SEKOLRO-323775 format. One record per residue (C-alpha): residue in one letter; y, z, x negated. Coordinates in Angstrom, 2 decimals. Example, Ala and Ser with C-alpha at 12.3 -4.5 7.8 and 13.67 -1.06 7.14 Angstrom:
2
<type = A, yy = -4.50, zz = 7.80, xx = -12.30> $
<type = S, yy = -1.06, zz = 7.14, xx = -13.67> $
end
This chain:
371
<type = X, yy = 110.21, zz = 95.67, xx = -62.82> $
<type = X, yy = 107.02, zz = 93.90, xx = -63.84> $
<type = X, yy = 108.70, zz = 90.57, xx = -63.14> $
<type = X, yy = 111.55, zz = 91.49, xx = -65.42> $
<type = X, yy = 109.14, zz = 92.31, xx = -68.21> $
<type = X, yy = 107.17, zz = 89.17, xx = -67.49> $
<type = X, yy = 110.23, zz = 86.99, xx = -68.12> $
<type = X, yy = 111.37, zz = 88.97, xx = -71.15> $
<type = X, yy = 108.58, zz = 88.01, xx = -73.57> $
<type = X, yy = 108.82, zz = 84.21, xx = -73.05> $
<type = X, yy = 112.61, zz = 84.35, xx = -73.56> $
<type = X, yy = 112.21, zz = 86.14, xx = -76.88> $
<type = X, yy = 109.51, zz = 83.69, xx = -77.87> $
<type = X, yy = 111.68, zz = 80.71, xx = -77.00> $
<type = X, yy = 114.62, zz = 82.10, xx = -78.95> $
<type = X, yy = 112.43, zz = 82.44, xx = -82.03> $
<type = X, yy = 110.85, zz = 79.01, xx = -81.57> $
<type = X, yy = 114.25, zz = 77.35, xx = -81.10> $
<type = X, yy = 115.04, zz = 77.85, xx = -84.81> $
<type = X, yy = 111.67, zz = 77.54, xx = -86.59> $
<type = X, yy = 113.11, zz = 77.28, xx = -90.11> $
<type = X, yy = 115.24, zz = 80.40, xx = -89.71> $
<type = X, yy = 112.38, zz = 82.25, xx = -88.05> $
<type = X, yy = 109.96, zz = 81.28, xx = -90.83> $
<type = X, yy = 112.46, zz = 82.30, xx = -93.50> $
<type = X, yy = 112.99, zz = 85.64, xx = -91.74> $
<type = X, yy = 109.24, zz = 86.32, xx = -91.54> $
<type = X, yy = 108.84, zz = 85.45, xx = -95.23> $
<type = X, yy = 111.82, zz = 87.63, xx = -96.17> $
<type = X, yy = 110.43, zz = 90.62, xx = -94.27> $
<type = X, yy = 106.98, zz = 90.00, xx = -95.77> $
<type = X, yy = 108.36, zz = 89.93, xx = -99.31> $
<type = X, yy = 110.37, zz = 93.10, xx = -98.67> $
<type = X, yy = 107.29, zz = 94.94, xx = -97.40> $
<type = X, yy = 105.21, zz = 93.68, xx = -100.35> $
<type = X, yy = 107.84, zz = 95.00, xx = -102.75> $
<type = X, yy = 107.61, zz = 98.45, xx = -101.20> $
<type = X, yy = 103.82, zz = 98.46, xx = -101.04> $
<type = X, yy = 103.28, zz = 97.20, xx = -104.58> $
<type = X, yy = 105.46, zz = 99.80, xx = -106.27> $
<type = X, yy = 104.05, zz = 102.61, xx = -104.13> $
<type = X, yy = 100.57, zz = 101.37, xx = -104.89> $
<type = X, yy = 101.37, zz = 101.25, xx = -108.60> $
<type = X, yy = 102.41, zz = 104.92, xx = -108.68> $
<type = X, yy = 99.33, zz = 105.92, xx = -106.66> $
<type = X, yy = 97.16, zz = 103.93, xx = -109.07> $
<type = X, yy = 98.77, zz = 105.63, xx = -112.07> $
<type = X, yy = 98.05, zz = 109.05, xx = -110.58> $
<type = X, yy = 94.42, zz = 108.14, xx = -109.91> $
<type = X, yy = 93.95, zz = 106.86, xx = -113.46> $
<type = X, yy = 95.54, zz = 109.92, xx = -115.06> $
<type = X, yy = 92.96, zz = 112.24, xx = -113.46> $
<type = X, yy = 89.92, zz = 109.97, xx = -113.68> $
<type = X, yy = 88.13, zz = 112.18, xx = -116.25> $
<type = X, yy = 89.00, zz = 115.44, xx = -114.49> $
<type = X, yy = 87.56, zz = 113.94, xx = -111.29> $
<type = X, yy = 84.20, zz = 113.21, xx = -112.97> $
<type = X, yy = 83.57, zz = 116.33, xx = -115.07> $
<type = X, yy = 80.40, zz = 117.19, xx = -113.17> $
<type = X, yy = 80.96, zz = 120.95, xx = -113.58> $
<type = X, yy = 82.21, zz = 123.85, xx = -111.48> $
<type = X, yy = 84.24, zz = 125.62, xx = -114.18> $
<type = X, yy = 85.61, zz = 124.81, xx = -117.63> $
<type = X, yy = 86.06, zz = 127.36, xx = -120.41> $
<type = X, yy = 89.01, zz = 126.19, xx = -122.52> $
<type = X, yy = 90.95, zz = 127.50, xx = -125.54> $
<type = X, yy = 93.65, zz = 130.07, xx = -124.64> $
<type = X, yy = 96.80, zz = 128.42, xx = -123.36> $
<type = X, yy = 95.09, zz = 125.12, xx = -122.57> $
<type = X, yy = 95.95, zz = 123.55, xx = -119.21> $
<type = X, yy = 95.02, zz = 119.90, xx = -119.82> $
<type = X, yy = 91.91, zz = 118.74, xx = -121.69> $
<type = X, yy = 93.67, zz = 115.86, xx = -123.45> $
<type = X, yy = 97.27, zz = 117.03, xx = -123.65> $
<type = X, yy = 96.35, zz = 120.51, xx = -125.00> $
<type = X, yy = 93.21, zz = 120.12, xx = -127.13> $
<type = X, yy = 92.04, zz = 123.21, xx = -128.95> $
<type = X, yy = 89.00, zz = 124.92, xx = -130.41> $
<type = X, yy = 86.42, zz = 127.19, xx = -128.82> $
<type = X, yy = 83.87, zz = 128.90, xx = -131.12> $
<type = X, yy = 80.44, zz = 127.41, xx = -130.56> $
<type = X, yy = 79.13, zz = 130.98, xx = -130.28> $
<type = X, yy = 81.00, zz = 131.21, xx = -126.98> $
<type = X, yy = 78.39, zz = 128.91, xx = -125.43> $
<type = X, yy = 75.72, zz = 131.60, xx = -125.80> $
<type = X, yy = 78.14, zz = 134.23, xx = -124.51> $
<type = X, yy = 78.82, zz = 132.11, xx = -121.40> $
<type = X, yy = 75.13, zz = 131.46, xx = -120.79> $
<type = X, yy = 74.45, zz = 135.21, xx = -120.66> $
<type = X, yy = 76.93, zz = 135.72, xx = -117.82> $
<type = X, yy = 75.05, zz = 136.26, xx = -114.51> $
<type = X, yy = 74.96, zz = 133.27, xx = -112.09> $
<type = X, yy = 75.73, zz = 130.71, xx = -114.83> $
<type = X, yy = 73.10, zz = 128.00, xx = -114.45> $
<type = X, yy = 74.03, zz = 125.46, xx = -117.16> $
<type = X, yy = 76.58, zz = 124.94, xx = -119.96> $
<type = X, yy = 77.68, zz = 121.82, xx = -121.85> $
<type = X, yy = 80.08, zz = 121.88, xx = -124.81> $
<type = X, yy = 82.52, zz = 118.95, xx = -125.00> $
<type = X, yy = 85.46, zz = 117.76, xx = -127.11> $
<type = X, yy = 88.41, zz = 115.73, xx = -125.85> $
<type = X, yy = 91.27, zz = 114.25, xx = -127.85> $
<type = X, yy = 93.50, zz = 111.23, xx = -128.28> $
<type = X, yy = 92.64, zz = 108.91, xx = -131.17> $
<type = X, yy = 94.21, zz = 105.87, xx = -132.80> $
<type = X, yy = 91.61, zz = 103.26, xx = -133.71> $
<type = X, yy = 92.08, zz = 100.66, xx = -136.43> $
<type = X, yy = 90.95, zz = 97.36, xx = -134.90> $
<type = X, yy = 91.04, zz = 93.80, xx = -136.26> $
<type = X, yy = 93.96, zz = 92.96, xx = -133.95> $
<type = X, yy = 95.87, zz = 96.17, xx = -134.73> $
<type = X, yy = 95.89, zz = 99.79, xx = -133.66> $
<type = X, yy = 94.82, zz = 101.04, xx = -130.22> $
<type = X, yy = 95.13, zz = 104.46, xx = -128.56> $
<type = X, yy = 92.06, zz = 105.83, xx = -126.80> $
<type = X, yy = 91.03, zz = 109.10, xx = -125.17> $
<type = X, yy = 87.83, zz = 110.19, xx = -126.92> $
<type = X, yy = 85.18, zz = 112.39, xx = -125.28> $
<type = X, yy = 82.27, zz = 114.00, xx = -127.13> $
<type = X, yy = 79.47, zz = 115.46, xx = -125.04> $
<type = X, yy = 75.79, zz = 116.36, xx = -125.14> $
<type = X, yy = 73.37, zz = 113.46, xx = -124.47> $
<type = X, yy = 72.27, zz = 113.59, xx = -120.86> $
<type = X, yy = 74.69, zz = 116.41, xx = -120.02> $
<type = X, yy = 77.85, zz = 116.61, xx = -117.96> $
<type = X, yy = 81.15, zz = 115.27, xx = -119.26> $
<type = X, yy = 79.80, zz = 111.94, xx = -120.49> $
<type = X, yy = 80.13, zz = 108.44, xx = -119.00> $
<type = X, yy = 79.28, zz = 108.35, xx = -115.30> $
<type = X, yy = 79.08, zz = 104.61, xx = -114.54> $
<type = X, yy = 78.07, zz = 101.61, xx = -116.61> $
<type = X, yy = 78.90, zz = 97.93, xx = -116.52> $
<type = X, yy = 76.35, zz = 97.38, xx = -119.27> $
<type = X, yy = 74.16, zz = 99.35, xx = -121.66> $
<type = X, yy = 73.54, zz = 103.10, xx = -121.79> $
<type = X, yy = 75.02, zz = 106.45, xx = -122.86> $
<type = X, yy = 75.18, zz = 107.41, xx = -126.58> $
<type = X, yy = 72.24, zz = 109.42, xx = -127.89> $
<type = X, yy = 72.68, zz = 109.55, xx = -131.68> $
<type = X, yy = 75.65, zz = 110.31, xx = -133.92> $
<type = X, yy = 76.04, zz = 106.59, xx = -134.73> $
<type = X, yy = 76.51, zz = 105.37, xx = -131.14> $
<type = X, yy = 79.58, zz = 104.92, xx = -128.95> $
<type = X, yy = 80.36, zz = 103.81, xx = -125.39> $
<type = X, yy = 83.60, zz = 101.93, xx = -124.68> $
<type = X, yy = 85.48, zz = 101.37, xx = -121.46> $
<type = X, yy = 84.55, zz = 97.88, xx = -120.24> $
<type = X, yy = 88.16, zz = 96.72, xx = -119.72> $
<type = X, yy = 89.16, zz = 97.95, xx = -123.18> $
<type = X, yy = 86.13, zz = 96.31, xx = -124.78> $
<type = X, yy = 86.89, zz = 93.02, xx = -123.07> $
<type = X, yy = 90.50, zz = 93.12, xx = -124.28> $
<type = X, yy = 89.35, zz = 93.81, xx = -127.85> $
<type = X, yy = 86.55, zz = 91.22, xx = -127.69> $
<type = X, yy = 83.87, zz = 93.88, xx = -128.24> $
<type = X, yy = 80.46, zz = 94.08, xx = -126.63> $
<type = X, yy = 77.14, zz = 95.91, xx = -126.74> $
<type = X, yy = 75.70, zz = 95.67, xx = -130.24> $
<type = X, yy = 79.06, zz = 95.35, xx = -132.00> $
<type = X, yy = 80.33, zz = 97.82, xx = -134.61> $
<type = X, yy = 83.44, zz = 99.97, xx = -134.28> $
<type = X, yy = 85.05, zz = 101.96, xx = -137.07> $
<type = X, yy = 85.89, zz = 105.59, xx = -136.28> $
<type = X, yy = 87.24, zz = 107.82, xx = -139.06> $
<type = X, yy = 85.46, zz = 105.63, xx = -141.56> $
<type = X, yy = 82.16, zz = 105.78, xx = -139.67> $
<type = X, yy = 80.57, zz = 102.54, xx = -138.44> $
<type = X, yy = 79.63, zz = 103.22, xx = -134.81> $
<type = X, yy = 77.37, zz = 100.93, xx = -132.79> $
<type = X, yy = 78.51, zz = 100.06, xx = -129.27> $
<type = X, yy = 75.54, zz = 100.85, xx = -127.00> $
<type = X, yy = 77.27, zz = 100.78, xx = -123.60> $
<type = X, yy = 80.31, zz = 99.68, xx = -121.63> $
<type = X, yy = 81.46, zz = 102.22, xx = -119.05> $
<type = X, yy = 83.02, zz = 101.28, xx = -115.74> $
<type = X, yy = 85.97, zz = 102.96, xx = -113.99> $
<type = X, yy = 86.79, zz = 104.97, xx = -117.12> $
<type = X, yy = 90.29, zz = 103.72, xx = -117.94> $
<type = X, yy = 92.96, zz = 106.40, xx = -117.89> $
<type = X, yy = 96.54, zz = 105.17, xx = -117.65> $
<type = X, yy = 97.40, zz = 103.38, xx = -120.92> $
<type = X, yy = 94.46, zz = 105.09, xx = -122.70> $
<type = X, yy = 90.86, zz = 103.99, xx = -122.06> $
<type = X, yy = 88.06, zz = 106.51, xx = -122.44> $
<type = X, yy = 85.62, zz = 106.34, xx = -125.36> $
<type = X, yy = 82.38, zz = 108.36, xx = -125.41> $
<type = X, yy = 80.36, zz = 109.70, xx = -128.34> $
<type = X, yy = 77.97, zz = 112.60, xx = -128.86> $
<type = X, yy = 79.05, zz = 116.07, xx = -129.96> $
<type = X, yy = 77.14, zz = 115.58, xx = -133.23> $
<type = X, yy = 79.12, zz = 112.42, xx = -133.93> $
<type = X, yy = 82.51, zz = 114.04, xx = -133.35> $
<type = X, yy = 81.59, zz = 117.22, xx = -135.23> $
<type = X, yy = 80.53, zz = 115.15, xx = -138.23> $
<type = X, yy = 83.70, zz = 113.04, xx = -138.16> $
<type = X, yy = 86.00, zz = 116.04, xx = -137.89> $
<type = X, yy = 83.99, zz = 118.32, xx = -140.16> $
<type = X, yy = 84.37, zz = 121.04, xx = -137.53> $
<type = X, yy = 80.99, zz = 122.75, xx = -137.45> $
<type = X, yy = 80.44, zz = 125.83, xx = -135.30> $
<type = X, yy = 83.27, zz = 124.83, xx = -132.92> $
<type = X, yy = 83.75, zz = 122.82, xx = -129.78> $
<type = X, yy = 86.69, zz = 121.80, xx = -127.64> $
<type = X, yy = 85.70, zz = 123.24, xx = -124.24> $
<type = X, yy = 82.59, zz = 124.30, xx = -122.32> $
<type = X, yy = 81.60, zz = 122.91, xx = -118.93> $
<type = X, yy = 79.93, zz = 125.48, xx = -116.70> $
<type = X, yy = 77.66, zz = 124.96, xx = -113.71> $
<type = X, yy = 77.28, zz = 127.80, xx = -111.20> $
<type = X, yy = 76.60, zz = 128.48, xx = -107.55> $
<type = X, yy = 79.35, zz = 131.14, xx = -107.41> $
<type = X, yy = 82.44, zz = 129.67, xx = -109.11> $
<type = X, yy = 84.92, zz = 132.36, xx = -108.11> $
<type = X, yy = 82.66, zz = 135.25, xx = -109.08> $
<type = X, yy = 81.63, zz = 133.66, xx = -112.38> $
<type = X, yy = 85.22, zz = 132.73, xx = -113.21> $
<type = X, yy = 86.25, zz = 136.35, xx = -112.93> $
<type = X, yy = 83.28, zz = 137.50, xx = -115.01> $
<type = X, yy = 84.18, zz = 135.00, xx = -117.73> $
<type = X, yy = 87.78, zz = 136.22, xx = -117.72> $
<type = X, yy = 86.49, zz = 139.78, xx = -118.04> $
<type = X, yy = 84.68, zz = 138.57, xx = -121.17> $
<type = X, yy = 88.05, zz = 137.52, xx = -122.58> $
<type = X, yy = 87.56, zz = 133.78, xx = -121.98> $
<type = X, yy = 90.10, zz = 131.34, xx = -120.58> $
<type = X, yy = 88.75, zz = 129.56, xx = -117.48> $
<type = X, yy = 90.00, zz = 126.59, xx = -115.47> $
<type = X, yy = 88.59, zz = 124.81, xx = -112.44> $
<type = X, yy = 88.43, zz = 120.99, xx = -112.37> $
<type = X, yy = 91.12, zz = 121.08, xx = -109.67> $
<type = X, yy = 93.45, zz = 123.07, xx = -111.95> $
<type = X, yy = 92.86, zz = 120.63, xx = -114.80> $
<type = X, yy = 93.57, zz = 117.76, xx = -112.44> $
<type = X, yy = 96.87, zz = 119.29, xx = -111.34> $
<type = X, yy = 97.85, zz = 119.89, xx = -114.96> $
<type = X, yy = 97.10, zz = 116.25, xx = -115.85> $
<type = X, yy = 99.21, zz = 115.09, xx = -112.91> $
<type = X, yy = 102.02, zz = 117.40, xx = -113.97> $
<type = X, yy = 102.03, zz = 116.00, xx = -117.52> $
<type = X, yy = 101.96, zz = 112.42, xx = -116.23> $
<type = X, yy = 104.76, zz = 113.13, xx = -113.77> $
<type = X, yy = 106.93, zz = 114.56, xx = -116.53> $
<type = X, yy = 106.38, zz = 111.44, xx = -118.64> $
<type = X, yy = 106.20, zz = 108.62, xx = -116.08> $
<type = X, yy = 107.16, zz = 110.23, xx = -112.78> $
<type = X, yy = 110.95, zz = 109.99, xx = -112.85> $
<type = X, yy = 111.24, zz = 106.28, xx = -113.73> $
<type = X, yy = 108.37, zz = 105.26, xx = -111.44> $
<type = X, yy = 109.68, zz = 107.32, xx = -108.50> $
<type = X, yy = 113.14, zz = 105.83, xx = -109.08> $
<type = X, yy = 111.68, zz = 102.33, xx = -108.92> $
<type = X, yy = 109.76, zz = 103.24, xx = -105.77> $
<type = X, yy = 112.93, zz = 104.63, xx = -104.16> $
<type = X, yy = 114.91, zz = 101.53, xx = -105.11> $
<type = X, yy = 112.11, zz = 99.34, xx = -103.73> $
<type = X, yy = 112.13, zz = 101.22, xx = -100.43> $
<type = X, yy = 115.91, zz = 101.00, xx = -100.16> $
<type = X, yy = 116.01, zz = 97.32, xx = -101.10> $
<type = X, yy = 113.05, zz = 96.46, xx = -98.85> $
<type = X, yy = 114.43, zz = 98.17, xx = -95.78> $
<type = X, yy = 117.90, zz = 96.67, xx = -96.32> $
<type = X, yy = 116.41, zz = 93.19, xx = -96.73> $
<type = X, yy = 114.44, zz = 93.66, xx = -93.53> $
<type = X, yy = 117.55, zz = 94.90, xx = -91.71> $
<type = X, yy = 119.65, zz = 92.00, xx = -93.04> $
<type = X, yy = 117.09, zz = 89.39, xx = -91.98> $
<type = X, yy = 116.86, zz = 90.79, xx = -88.46> $
<type = X, yy = 120.58, zz = 91.48, xx = -88.07> $
<type = X, yy = 121.49, zz = 87.95, xx = -89.19> $
<type = X, yy = 118.98, zz = 86.39, xx = -86.83> $
<type = X, yy = 120.13, zz = 88.38, xx = -83.80> $
<type = X, yy = 123.80, zz = 87.82, xx = -84.64> $
<type = X, yy = 123.25, zz = 84.04, xx = -84.74> $
<type = X, yy = 121.83, zz = 84.29, xx = -81.22> $
<type = X, yy = 124.77, zz = 86.16, xx = -79.74> $
<type = X, yy = 125.86, zz = 83.09, xx = -77.78> $
<type = X, yy = 122.38, zz = 82.70, xx = -76.28> $
<type = X, yy = 122.22, zz = 86.41, xx = -75.44> $
<type = X, yy = 125.73, zz = 86.24, xx = -74.02> $
<type = X, yy = 124.75, zz = 83.34, xx = -71.74> $
<type = X, yy = 121.85, zz = 85.44, xx = -70.44> $
<type = X, yy = 124.31, zz = 88.23, xx = -69.71> $
<type = X, yy = 126.62, zz = 85.82, xx = -67.89> $
<type = X, yy = 123.64, zz = 84.73, xx = -65.78> $
<type = X, yy = 123.05, zz = 88.31, xx = -64.70> $
<type = X, yy = 120.92, zz = 89.96, xx = -67.41> $
<type = X, yy = 121.56, zz = 93.71, xx = -67.51> $
<type = X, yy = 122.64, zz = 95.46, xx = -70.74> $
<type = X, yy = 119.26, zz = 97.19, xx = -70.88> $
<type = X, yy = 117.44, zz = 93.88, xx = -70.71> $
<type = X, yy = 119.63, zz = 92.40, xx = -73.47> $
<type = X, yy = 118.76, zz = 95.32, xx = -75.72> $
<type = X, yy = 115.07, zz = 95.10, xx = -74.88> $
<type = X, yy = 115.15, zz = 91.37, xx = -75.61> $
<type = X, yy = 116.72, zz = 91.96, xx = -79.04> $
<type = X, yy = 114.21, zz = 94.71, xx = -79.84> $
<type = X, yy = 111.28, zz = 92.55, xx = -78.66> $
<type = X, yy = 112.41, zz = 89.72, xx = -80.89> $
<type = X, yy = 112.78, zz = 92.15, xx = -83.78> $
<type = X, yy = 109.30, zz = 93.53, xx = -83.16> $
<type = X, yy = 107.83, zz = 90.03, xx = -83.20> $
<type = X, yy = 109.55, zz = 89.23, xx = -86.50> $
<type = X, yy = 108.45, zz = 92.53, xx = -88.04> $
<type = X, yy = 104.83, zz = 92.13, xx = -86.94> $
<type = X, yy = 104.74, zz = 88.57, xx = -88.27> $
<type = X, yy = 106.37, zz = 89.76, xx = -91.49> $
<type = X, yy = 103.78, zz = 92.54, xx = -91.80> $
<type = X, yy = 100.95, zz = 90.01, xx = -91.46> $
<type = X, yy = 102.63, zz = 87.85, xx = -94.10> $
<type = X, yy = 102.95, zz = 90.95, xx = -96.30> $
<type = X, yy = 99.20, zz = 91.64, xx = -96.03> $
<type = X, yy = 98.38, zz = 88.11, xx = -97.20> $
<type = X, yy = 100.95, zz = 88.28, xx = -100.01> $
<type = X, yy = 99.69, zz = 91.70, xx = -101.05> $
<type = X, yy = 96.08, zz = 90.55, xx = -101.27> $
<type = X, yy = 97.20, zz = 87.60, xx = -103.38> $
<type = X, yy = 99.38, zz = 89.81, xx = -105.61> $
<type = X, yy = 96.54, zz = 92.31, xx = -106.15> $
<type = X, yy = 94.15, zz = 89.54, xx = -107.15> $
<type = X, yy = 96.67, zz = 88.03, xx = -109.56> $
<type = X, yy = 97.59, zz = 91.40, xx = -111.05> $
<type = X, yy = 93.93, zz = 92.41, xx = -111.35> $
<type = X, yy = 93.26, zz = 89.20, xx = -113.29> $
<type = X, yy = 96.43, zz = 89.31, xx = -115.40> $
<type = X, yy = 96.79, zz = 93.07, xx = -116.00> $
<type = X, yy = 93.57, zz = 94.89, xx = -114.94> $
<type = X, yy = 94.81, zz = 98.12, xx = -116.55> $
<type = X, yy = 97.44, zz = 98.43, xx = -113.80> $
<type = X, yy = 95.53, zz = 98.79, xx = -110.51> $
<type = X, yy = 97.39, zz = 98.84, xx = -107.22> $
<type = X, yy = 96.02, zz = 101.66, xx = -105.07> $
<type = X, yy = 97.07, zz = 101.71, xx = -101.42> $
<type = X, yy = 96.64, zz = 104.58, xx = -98.99> $
<type = X, yy = 97.06, zz = 104.68, xx = -95.20> $
<type = X, yy = 99.99, zz = 107.07, xx = -95.67> $
<type = X, yy = 101.81, zz = 104.60, xx = -97.93> $
<type = X, yy = 101.24, zz = 101.69, xx = -95.57> $
<type = X, yy = 102.27, zz = 103.76, xx = -92.56> $
<type = X, yy = 105.43, zz = 105.05, xx = -94.22> $
<type = X, yy = 106.42, zz = 101.54, xx = -95.25> $
<type = X, yy = 105.85, zz = 100.12, xx = -91.76> $
<type = X, yy = 107.72, zz = 102.94, xx = -89.99> $
<type = X, yy = 110.71, zz = 102.69, xx = -92.34> $
<type = X, yy = 110.95, zz = 98.91, xx = -92.02> $
<type = X, yy = 110.52, zz = 99.02, xx = -88.23> $
<type = X, yy = 113.23, zz = 101.67, xx = -87.87> $
<type = X, yy = 115.73, zz = 99.68, xx = -89.93> $
<type = X, yy = 114.87, zz = 96.45, xx = -88.15> $
<type = X, yy = 115.27, zz = 98.06, xx = -84.73> $
<type = X, yy = 118.66, zz = 99.46, xx = -85.69> $
<type = X, yy = 119.71, zz = 96.06, xx = -86.99> $
<type = X, yy = 118.71, zz = 94.44, xx = -83.68> $
<type = X, yy = 120.38, zz = 97.11, xx = -81.54> $
<type = X, yy = 123.85, zz = 96.73, xx = -83.09> $
<type = X, yy = 124.45, zz = 93.02, xx = -82.26> $
<type = X, yy = 122.89, zz = 93.52, xx = -78.82> $
<type = X, yy = 125.45, zz = 96.27, xx = -78.09> $
<type = X, yy = 128.19, zz = 93.92, xx = -79.26> $
<type = X, yy = 127.04, zz = 91.22, xx = -76.83> $
<type = X, yy = 127.01, zz = 93.76, xx = -74.00> $
<type = X, yy = 130.73, zz = 94.35, xx = -74.55> $
<type = X, yy = 131.60, zz = 90.66, xx = -74.12> $
<type = X, yy = 132.71, zz = 89.30, xx = -70.74> $
<type = X, yy = 131.33, zz = 86.03, xx = -69.38> $
<type = X, yy = 134.48, zz = 84.01, xx = -70.07> $
<type = X, yy = 134.54, zz = 85.06, xx = -73.73> $
<type = X, yy = 130.87, zz = 84.14, xx = -74.12> $
<type = X, yy = 131.36, zz = 80.61, xx = -72.81> $
<type = X, yy = 134.49, zz = 80.04, xx = -74.89> $
<type = X, yy = 132.90, zz = 81.39, xx = -78.13> $
<type = X, yy = 131.09, zz = 79.17, xx = -80.55> $
end
């Protein structure tokens, strides 16, 4: 048995090496198919991560929101500023931070741009959490911009930005603060209150506590609407899925279908072209089981080589896309990579098995007469 296996691998290797151009083309075809699947899956994962980037960095245990609000940006509303004192008097509440969130359209020299604006207390939760340069805003005349957005608009620390007719000084560039299609912009609560003329109100209140469930119920008993960061995150994902989900998932499904069919076609064509060689082996005494194992071994070699090619192509594609379109990150997870590999391997194995079964049905005389 061991001898049989010992001869099987060199035969498969020789069959692949006998046609180097076809083998190379097959590996490249499988690699491109896998890259197509991985890129589109990674794009949708990246979109989901960007959509929830602010919810993931709130720095609070609970959020008091206006009634009926599920998403901080999609459902902005007003909470009376007096509610902050009411929340602070609830037992087990340790800290509170009022914030405002909303979408804005900025008038820039090169045209209009949509941003997601956040107003928070200096040094409190809800503000920028990472910096590429500069610092957080402290006064009502200061603003922090997302670094990618600032680079695209040719803005930097020390420049001026017009907001609602107010000249704001850029004092920092935040990092990792780009939501999908809408970068984050940070100002102080005083700045936003002055721009909107909305004194004695805020948009939401971040709450820190050691007993989130107990405090949440107490706040509800006070007549307040409470959400956890996880609930806000799910709501943001739900809104994004309603807007972008269907077309992106359709593209991902088409990519999976096209990728697996390309992989199957590459393998099926290669094995079919070797039917005469496999038939000769059968005529020389190879059992049907060995013929099938040989076809599957050859398929496995092509798929593994194609997967390695896909990794190299994917790294190159990510670098190029990161340089060309940094607002569209490709996020890959082990689950995505595993699902792609299993699907491609299953289709490739099926494609190898079918021609091998066909060869097993041929008699020796037919094999030698066939071309």
